[in-house]
C-alpha positions in Angstrom: 60.0 -228.3 52.6 56.7 -227.0 53.5 56.0 -223.0 53.3 54.1 -221.6 55.8 51.7 -218.7 55.5 52.3 -215.3 57.4 50.3 -215.1 60.7 47.5 -212.6 60.7 46.5 -210.1 63.3 43.4 -212.3 64.2 45.5 -215.7 64.1 48.2 -213.7 66.4 45.2 -212.8 68.8 43.8 -215.8 69.1 47.1 -217.5 69.8 47.8 -214.9 72.4 44.4 -215.2 74.0 44.3 -219.0 74.1 47.6 -219.1 75.8 46.4 -216.8 78.3 42.9 -218.5 79.1 44.6 -221.6 79.7 47.6 -220.2 81.7 45.2 -218.1 83.9 43.2 -221.6 84.5 46.5 -223.3 85.9 48.4 -220.5 87.3 46.0 -218.6 89.6 44.6 -221.5 91.9 48.2 -222.7 91.7 49.6 -219.1 93.1 47.1 -218.4 95.3 47.7 -222.2 96.9 51.4 -221.6 97.0 51.4 -217.8 98.3 48.7 -217.9 100.7 46.9 -214.9 98.8 43.4 -215.2 98.5 42.0 -216.6 95.0 40.5 -213.6 94.2 43.5 -211.3 94.6 45.5 -213.9 92.7 42.7 -213.9 90.1 43.1 -210.2 89.6 46.8 -210.3 89.6 46.9 -213.3 86.7 44.2 -211.2 84.9 45.8 -208.1 84.5 49.3 -209.6 83.6 47.4 -211.8 81.2 45.9 -208.7 79.6 49.4 -207.0 79.9 51.1 -210.1 78.4 48.3 -210.4 75.7 49.3 -207.1 74.5 53.2 -207.6 74.9 52.8 -211.4 73.1 51.3 -210.0 69.8 53.8 -207.0 69.8 56.9 -209.1 70.8 56.0 -212.2 68.6 55.4 -210.1 65.6 59.1 -208.6 65.9 60.8 -211.8 67.0 59.0 -213.5 63.7 60.8 -210.9 61.6 63.9 -211.3 63.4 63.7 -215.1 62.6 62.9 -214.4 58.9 65.5 -211.4 58.7 68.7 -213.8 59.5 67.4 -216.9 58.5 67.4 -218.3 62.2 65.5 -221.6 62.9 63.2 -222.3 65.7 65.0 -225.0 67.1 65.5 -225.4 71.0 68.0 -222.5 71.3 65.5 -220.0 69.5 62.8 -221.3 71.5 64.3 -220.6 74.9 65.6 -217.3 73.6 62.2 -216.5 72.8 60.5 -217.7 76.1 63.3 -215.7 78.1 62.9 -212.4 76.5 59.0 -212.5 76.5 58.9 -213.1 80.1 61.7 -210.4 80.8 59.8 -207.7 79.1 56.6 -209.0 80.9 58.5 -208.6 84.3 59.3 -205.1 83.9 55.2 -204.0 83.9 54.3 -206.6 86.2 56.5 -206.4 89.3 55.1 -202.6 90.0 51.4 -204.1 89.4 51.9 -206.9 91.8 53.3 -204.7 94.6 50.5 -202.3 94.3 47.5 -204.5 94.0 49.0 -207.2 96.9 50.2 -204.2 98.8 53.7 -205.6 99.2 57.5 -204.6 98.7 58.9 -204.6 95.5 61.4 -207.5 96.6 58.2 -209.6 97.5 56.6 -208.8 94.3 59.6 -209.7 92.3 59.8 -213.2 94.4 55.9 -213.9 93.7 56.4 -212.9 90.0 59.5 -215.1 89.9 57.3 -218.0 91.0 54.9 -217.3 88.1 57.9 -217.1 85.8 58.8 -220.4 86.8 55.4 -221.5 85.4 55.5 -219.6 82.5 58.6 -220.4 81.1 58.2 -223.8 80.7 54.3 -223.5 80.0 55.5 -221.0 77.2 57.8 -223.1 75.5 55.3 -226.2 75.2 52.4 -224.2 74.1 54.0 -222.5 71.4 55.9 -225.7 70.4 52.2 -227.5 70.3 51.0 -224.7 68.6 53.8 -224.4 65.8 53.2 -228.2 65.4 49.4 -228.2 64.7 49.7 -224.6 62.5 52.0 -226.6 60.4 50.0 -229.2 60.1 46.3 -228.2 59.7 46.2 -224.2 59.1 49.5 -222.7 58.5 50.7 -224.3 55.2 50.4 -222.1 51.9 47.8 -223.4 49.5 49.8 -225.7 46.5 49.6 -223.4 43.6 
């Protein structure tokens, strides 16, 4: 069994930053097309939510990793789904008020729009983190042999 080294603050930042850059590039045009909102407005919404998510990602993943270690949980399909759902729920709490304000819409409309974004982000989060974890385990996350 190969042991993994702990993630540094820089690694956590780069993990979250790459996640958000790729997500904005995919989700902003898709959300503008589906919602009928302007590309500029959806670009602002996705960038602001990405900044919120970047900060939340670093905090959430730090605590989630600590829970995994503390309880000896394994990143299996179930735990990855719990991880993705928990992350998105926390982000939802701060994103809804911003979306409603920026797009000048009611909270229900903002919730529906954000739900559409969540439908994109849930599988995206799962796949991105699965690929990241596999690349990390293979290339840069292993402990050096003593």
